[in-house]
N, C-alpha and C positions, 0 to 999 in steps of 0.2 A: 490421921485426924480428919473428920468429916467437916466440910465447910458449910456453914449455915447459909441457906438460900432464902431470901425474902422475896415474896411475890406480892404484887398488887392486883386487885380485881379492877378490870377496866371494861370498856364496851368496844366490841368489834362490830363492823358492819358487813354483813354478807351481801356481796355484789356479784354481778355476772363475771367479774374479773378476779374474784377471790375474796378472802376475808380482809377487809381494809382496816388497818390500825396505824395511826400516825403516818399517813401517806405511804405506807408499805402494804403489799398484798401478800397473803399467806394462803397455803393450800395444804391438803393432806389427802391420803388415800381414802379416808373415811368421808370427807366432804365430796370427793369425786364419786365415790360409790353411792352415796345418798343423793347425788345430783343437786346439791345445794346451789351451785352456780347457775345451772340451767333453770332451776326454779326461780332464782332471783331475777333472771332475765325475763321469764314469763310472767311471774306474779308480783315482782317488786322486791326491793331490798328489805332486810330486817336486821335488827340489832340483837347481838348475843353477848353473854358475859364471857370474858376471857381472863386468864391470869398471865401476868408478865413479870419478868425480873427487870427492874430498872437498869441493871448493868448489862443485860443481854436481850436486846430487842430483835434478835434474829429468830427467836422462838416464842410462840405463844402456846398456852394450854387451853384447850377447849373442854367444856364440861358437857357431859352426856349422862343420862340416867344410867346407862349400861356400862360406860367406861369413861376414862379420861385419856386424851391423846395429845401428844406433843406435835406441833405443827411448825414447819420451818419456812423461812423466806430465803430460798437458795438462789433466787434469780435477781440479777440486776435488771434495771428497767429495759435495756435493749433485749435481753434474753426473754423477759416476760412478754414483751410485745411480739417477738417471733413465735413464742409458744401460743399465744392467743390467736394470732393470725393463722397459724397452722391448724389449730382446733376449729376455727371458723371454716377453713377450707375443707377439712375432713367432714364437718357437719353438712356442708353444702353438697359435697359428693355423695354422702350417705343418703340425704333426703332426695336428691335428684335421681339416684338409682332405685330408691324405694318409694317413690311418690305414689305409686298405685296402692300401696298398703295404707296410706294415710288419707285416702279419699273416701 
C-alpha cells in the first residue's frame, strides 16, 4: 500500500549559508553547481518557493523549470559550522593562489 504524502508550499530564503527554512539550512548538488550560495553572498539573499512535508522537515523540494530536486538537511549545527568554515578556508586559499587572474 502506498502512503499518501501531503506537501505544503512554503518560502525558503537562499542565503550564503544555504537555503534557510524554519531555522534550518538545506543544500543540494544543484544549488552548489549553480553557485546559489556564492551569488547570495555577492548579490544578496532571495526567496524561493519550496514544498515540505509537515511530518518530515529534514527534506525540502525545490522547484525548477527543468527539474524538481529533493534537498536534505544532513548536518547538525556543529557540522554545518565546520563545513562553512572549511569552505571559507578553501576559497581563501584558492583566491590567494589565483589572485593574478582576478586583477
